[in-house]
C-alpha positions in Angstrom: 59.4 75.9 111.1 56.9 77.8 109.2 56.3 81.4 109.4 53.0 82.7 110.3 53.0 85.4 108.3 53.5 84.1 104.9 53.8 80.0 106.1 57.1 79.7 104.5 59.6 77.4 105.9 62.0 79.2 108.4 64.7 77.8 111.3 63.5 78.6 115.1 64.9 82.0 116.1 65.5 83.3 112.8 63.6 85.8 110.8 62.1 84.9 107.8 64.1 85.4 104.4 61.1 86.2 102.6 59.1 88.4 104.6 61.6 89.1 107.6 58.9 88.4 110.2 60.3 87.7 113.4 58.2 87.7 116.4 55.8 84.5 115.2 55.8 81.3 114.0 54.1 77.9 114.1 55.0 74.8 114.2 54.6 72.7 111.0 52.4 69.9 112.5 52.6 65.7 111.2 49.9 64.4 109.4 48.9 62.2 112.4 48.8 65.6 114.7 47.1 67.4 111.8 44.1 64.7 111.5 44.3 65.0 115.2 44.0 68.4 115.7 47.1 68.5 117.7 50.0 70.7 117.3 53.9 69.7 118.3 54.0 68.5 122.3 50.8 67.5 122.4 49.5 70.5 122.3 46.5 72.1 120.5 47.3 73.0 116.7 45.8 76.3 115.6 45.9 77.0 111.5 44.9 80.6 112.2 47.7 82.7 111.0 49.2 84.9 113.5 49.2 88.5 112.9 52.8 89.9 112.8 54.4 93.2 111.1 55.8 93.1 107.8 59.2 93.8 107.3 60.7 94.9 104.1 64.5 95.2 102.8 65.9 97.3 100.4 68.0 95.2 98.0 70.4 97.7 97.4 71.4 99.0 101.2 69.7 96.3 103.4 67.8 99.0 105.2 64.3 98.4 106.5 61.6 99.6 104.6 57.9 100.3 104.6 56.3 98.2 102.6 55.7 100.0 98.8 57.5 102.7 99.6 60.9 103.7 98.3 64.1 103.2 100.5 64.7 106.9 102.3 68.2 105.9 103.1 69.1 105.2 99.0 67.4 108.3 98.5 69.4 110.2 100.8 72.7 109.1 99.9 71.7 109.4 95.9 71.1 112.8 96.8 74.6 113.5 98.6 76.1 112.1 95.9 74.1 114.3 93.2 74.8 117.3 95.3 78.9 115.9 95.4 79.3 115.5 91.5 77.3 118.9 90.9 80.2 120.3 93.5 83.0 118.1 91.5 81.5 119.8 88.4 81.6 123.4 89.2 85.1 123.2 90.6 86.6 121.8 87.4 84.7 124.7 85.6 86.4 127.7 87.5 90.3 126.9 87.6 90.8 129.2 85.3 88.5 131.9 86.6 90.5 131.8 90.0 93.9 131.9 88.3 92.7 135.2 87.2 90.7 136.2 90.1 94.4 136.3 92.1 95.8 138.3 89.5 93.0 140.7 89.9 93.5 140.5 93.5 97.4 141.5 93.2 96.6 144.7 91.7 95.5 146.8 95.0 98.8 145.4 96.5 100.6 146.8 93.4 99.3 150.0 93.7 100.0 150.3 97.3 103.6 149.1 97.5 104.6 151.8 94.9 103.1 154.6 97.5 104.9 153.4 100.5 107.7 151.0 99.1 110.0 154.2 98.9 109.9 154.9 102.2 113.5 153.3 104.2 113.2 150.6 106.5 109.7 151.5 108.0 108.1 151.1 104.7 108.4 147.4 103.7 107.5 147.0 107.6 104.0 148.8 107.1 104.1 147.2 103.5 104.4 143.8 104.9 101.8 144.7 107.7 99.1 145.4 105.2 100.3 142.5 103.1 99.7 140.1 106.2 96.5 141.0 106.3 95.1 141.8 103.4 96.1 138.0 102.4 94.5 136.4 105.4 91.1 138.4 105.3 90.8 138.8 102.0 87.7 136.1 101.8 86.7 137.0 104.9 83.3 137.7 103.5 83.0 134.7 101.1 85.0 136.0 98.3 87.8 138.7 97.7 88.0 141.6 95.3 88.8 139.6 92.0 86.0 136.8 92.9 83.9 139.7 93.3 84.5 140.4 89.7 84.3 137.2 88.5 81.5 135.9 90.2 83.0 133.2 92.3 82.5 132.6 96.3 84.4 130.2 98.6 82.4 127.2 100.2 83.0 124.1 101.7 84.1 120.8 99.6 80.3 119.5 100.0 78.8 123.2 98.7 77.6 124.7 101.9 78.2 127.7 102.8 81.9 128.1 104.6 82.8 129.6 107.9 85.2 132.4 108.5 87.6 130.4 110.2 88.1 128.4 106.9 87.8 131.6 104.9 91.0 132.7 106.8 93.3 129.2 107.2 92.3 129.1 103.2 95.1 131.8 102.6 97.4 131.1 104.8 99.9 129.6 102.5 99.7 132.8 100.7 100.3 134.8 103.6 103.8 133.6 104.0 106.1 135.5 102.3 104.4 138.6 103.2 104.9 137.9 106.9 108.4 137.8 106.5 109.0 141.5 105.0 107.9 142.6 107.9 111.3 141.6 109.3 114.5 144.1 109.1 116.9 143.8 106.5 116.7 139.4 106.6 112.8 140.0 105.5 113.6 141.9 102.4 115.7 139.2 101.0 113.0 136.2 102.4 109.7 137.9 101.9 110.2 137.7 98.1 111.4 134.5 97.6 109.2 132.7 100.2 106.2 134.7 98.4 107.4 133.4 94.6 107.4 129.7 96.2 104.5 129.8 97.8 102.6 131.3 94.7 103.7 129.1 92.2 103.4 125.9 94.4 100.1 126.8 94.6 99.5 127.3 90.9 100.5 124.1 90.3 98.3 122.5 92.8 95.4 124.3 91.6 95.7 123.7 88.0 97.0 119.8 88.8 94.7 118.9 91.2 92.2 121.6 90.9 92.2 123.1 94.6 95.1 124.5 96.2 97.0 123.7 99.4 95.2 126.0 101.5 91.9 124.6 100.3 93.1 120.9 101.5 94.1 122.9 105.0 90.6 124.9 105.2 88.0 122.1 103.5 87.0 125.0 101.1 87.2 125.2 97.5 85.5 127.8 95.2 82.9 127.7 93.0 80.4 129.9 90.6 78.2 131.8 92.7 74.4 131.1 92.7 72.5 134.4 91.2 
């Protein structure tokens, strides 16, 4: 069998490997049939090529493309890869700034602790509630106090804007310790210990993997804010 589009030899029912035509094929006549003007099976053979849509396949991903046009599938994937690479670079560039931003975020809580920490029992409970809310909601608007000062913002790992749920979820690990301060007596011991463990663990993860455990839970990261 030969392809009616480009006349390359093909197998019956198989797309032409050269041009991709599948709808129209013609049978190659024998010399006797050609001389007699007859096709296979005694039918009249016509040498007129049958018009078929020509299909071209991308040699990179195999997608069907228009002849002479670039592959849109590869272009999309290349754009996505470039965006991801840009985000990865941005993440690596702000690790030190993130640590500094956390220190800035701690300052208001130190001041509040000094003001109400001297109140017996109830002072610690109130301070625990304030700390819990502060750490959970510190990125509620997409950035905390420290991030505003340093020009950082919370985004999804693909670089798109983060949602409110993700911004809260990413700080659950930091809020665990302060939550125990709400418990009278036992919370005064467990709260500071758990806070120290969580903060040290998060800082190690940030320095080693460029992201906190909270970021992994929420699918977020921190990058320089676009101006």
